[in-house]
NUFILO-81696 format. One record per residue (C-alpha): chain; x, y, z; residue in one letter; residue number from 0. Coordinates in Angstrom, 2 decimals. Layout:
<nodes>
+-----+---------+---------+---------+------+-----+
: mol :      xx :      yy :      zz : type : seq :
+-----+---------+---------+---------+------+-----+
:   A :       X :       Y :       Z :    A : NUM :
...
+-----+---------+---------+---------+------+-----+
</nodes>
This chain:
<nodes>
+-----+---------+---------+---------+------+-----+
: mol :      xx :      yy :      zz : type : seq :
+-----+---------+---------+---------+------+-----+
:   A :    0.00 :    0.00 :    0.00 :    X :   0 :
:   A :    2.87 :    2.40 :    0.73 :    X :   1 :
:   A :    5.48 :    1.09 :   -1.74 :    X :   2 :
:   A :    6.92 :    4.20 :   -3.42 :    X :   3 :
:   A :    7.83 :    2.18 :   -6.53 :    X :   4 :
:   A :    4.32 :    0.84 :   -7.09 :    X :   5 :
:   A :    1.49 :    2.32 :   -9.08 :    X :   6 :
:   A :   -1.81 :    1.59 :   -7.36 :    X :   7 :
:   A :   -5.21 :    1.54 :   -9.07 :    X :   8 :
:   A :   -8.46 :    1.65 :   -7.10 :    X :   9 :
:   A :  -11.78 :    1.11 :   -8.85 :    X :  10 :
:   A :  -15.02 :    2.65 :   -7.55 :    X :  11 :
:   A :  -13.07 :    4.70 :   -5.03 :    X :  12 :
:   A :  -15.38 :    7.67 :   -4.46 :    X :  13 :
:   A :  -16.66 :    6.48 :   -1.06 :    X :  14 :
:   A :  -13.51 :    4.72 :    0.17 :    X :  15 :
:   A :  -10.60 :    6.89 :   -0.98 :    X :  16 :
:   A :  -10.29 :    8.98 :    2.20 :    X :  17 :
:   A :   -9.94 :    5.86 :    4.33 :    X :  18 :
:   A :   -7.44 :    4.35 :    1.91 :    X :  19 :
:   A :   -5.41 :    7.57 :    1.94 :    X :  20 :
:   A :   -5.33 :    7.68 :    5.72 :    X :  21 :
:   A :   -4.19 :    4.06 :    6.01 :    X :  22 :
:   A :   -1.62 :    4.40 :    3.20 :    X :  23 :
:   A :   -0.06 :    7.55 :    4.69 :    X :  24 :
:   A :   -0.01 :    5.93 :    8.13 :    X :  25 :
:   A :    1.81 :    2.99 :    6.51 :    X :  26 :
:   A :    4.45 :    5.34 :    5.10 :    X :  27 :
:   A :    3.13 :    6.54 :    1.72 :    X :  28 :
:   A :    4.42 :   10.03 :    0.92 :    X :  29 :
:   A :    1.44 :   12.45 :    1.10 :    X :  30 :
:   A :    2.87 :   14.21 :   -1.98 :    X :  31 :
:   A :    2.43 :   11.07 :   -4.13 :    X :  32 :
:   A :    0.82 :   12.10 :   -7.44 :    X :  33 :
:   A :   -2.72 :   10.84 :   -7.99 :    X :  34 :
:   A :   -5.48 :   11.16 :  -10.55 :    X :  35 :
:   A :   -9.17 :   10.31 :  -10.44 :    X :  36 :
:   A :  -10.92 :    9.55 :  -13.71 :    X :  37 :
:   A :  -14.69 :    9.38 :  -13.87 :    X :  38 :
:   A :  -16.37 :    7.53 :  -16.73 :    X :  39 :
:   A :  -13.00 :    6.66 :  -18.33 :    X :  40 :
:   A :  -12.98 :    6.37 :  -22.14 :    X :  41 :
:   A :  -16.50 :    7.78 :  -22.43 :    X :  42 :
:   A :  -17.46 :   11.11 :  -24.01 :    X :  43 :
:   A :  -18.28 :   12.53 :  -20.56 :    X :  44 :
:   A :  -14.92 :   11.53 :  -19.04 :    X :  45 :
:   A :  -13.76 :   13.89 :  -16.28 :    X :  46 :
:   A :  -10.44 :   14.00 :  -14.41 :    X :  47 :
:   A :   -9.01 :   15.51 :  -11.25 :    X :  48 :
:   A :   -5.25 :   15.59 :  -10.62 :    X :  49 :
:   A :   -3.82 :   16.11 :   -7.14 :    X :  50 :
:   A :   -1.65 :   14.49 :   -4.51 :    X :  51 :
:   A :   -2.99 :   11.52 :   -2.59 :    X :  52 :
:   A :   -3.21 :   13.80 :    0.46 :    X :  53 :
:   A :   -5.75 :   16.10 :   -1.21 :    X :  54 :
:   A :   -7.45 :   13.93 :   -3.85 :    X :  55 :
:   A :  -10.26 :   12.51 :   -1.65 :    X :  56 :
:   A :  -11.62 :   16.01 :   -0.97 :    X :  57 :
:   A :  -11.17 :   17.01 :   -4.61 :    X :  58 :
:   A :  -13.41 :   14.15 :   -5.79 :    X :  59 :
:   A :  -16.31 :   16.51 :   -5.10 :    X :  60 :
:   A :  -15.21 :   18.41 :   -8.24 :    X :  61 :
:   A :  -16.30 :   15.46 :  -10.38 :    X :  62 :
:   A :  -19.92 :   15.24 :  -11.50 :    X :  63 :
:   A :  -22.17 :   12.97 :   -9.45 :    X :  64 :
:   A :  -22.61 :    9.43 :  -10.76 :    X :  65 :
:   A :  -20.42 :    7.39 :  -13.02 :    X :  66 :
:   A :  -17.60 :    5.01 :  -12.03 :    X :  67 :
:   A :  -14.43 :    6.57 :  -10.60 :    X :  68 :
:   A :  -11.00 :    5.04 :  -11.15 :    X :  69 :
:   A :   -8.12 :    6.35 :   -8.99 :    X :  70 :
:   A :   -4.47 :    5.84 :   -9.86 :    X :  71 :
:   A :   -1.58 :    6.89 :   -7.67 :    X :  72 :
:   A :    2.19 :    6.58 :   -7.77 :    X :  73 :
:   A :    5.36 :    8.30 :   -8.89 :    X :  74 :
:   A :    4.87 :    7.12 :  -12.48 :    X :  75 :
:   A :    1.77 :    9.29 :  -12.69 :    X :  76 :
:   A :    3.72 :   12.37 :  -11.70 :    X :  77 :
:   A :    6.20 :   11.72 :  -14.48 :    X :  78 :
:   A :    3.46 :   10.99 :  -17.00 :    X :  79 :
:   A :    1.47 :   14.07 :  -15.99 :    X :  80 :
:   A :    4.58 :   16.25 :  -16.25 :    X :  81 :
:   A :    5.34 :   14.88 :  -19.72 :    X :  82 :
:   A :    1.74 :   15.43 :  -20.80 :    X :  83 :
:   A :    1.87 :   19.04 :  -19.60 :    X :  84 :
:   A :    5.09 :   19.65 :  -21.53 :    X :  85 :
:   A :    3.62 :   18.07 :  -24.68 :    X :  86 :
:   A :    0.46 :   20.17 :  -24.38 :    X :  87 :
:   A :    2.52 :   23.32 :  -23.94 :    X :  88 :
:   A :    4.56 :   22.50 :  -27.06 :    X :  89 :
:   A :    1.37 :   21.97 :  -29.09 :    X :  90 :
:   A :    0.10 :   25.41 :  -28.01 :    X :  91 :
:   A :    3.37 :   27.12 :  -28.95 :    X :  92 :
+-----+---------+---------+---------+------+-----+
</nodes>
């Protein structure tokens, strides 16, 4: 749960993410671990929230009500999100 090398995926996490976060941080997970929640993944109404695992449970309220929520967390997401931001910036330039 707190392995810094692992990427963790939690399905249907809207109601349970705060408890998972608390247990994972207590077990040694860095609160700054990058995380993303994706609602209705691969569908036209897909919505995402990016944050750290410390703040993501509260930020889930930003997603529309209903629809399945998939949460991914781990260092790999931080690297991927950073690369995506750089790529998006290059496309705008």
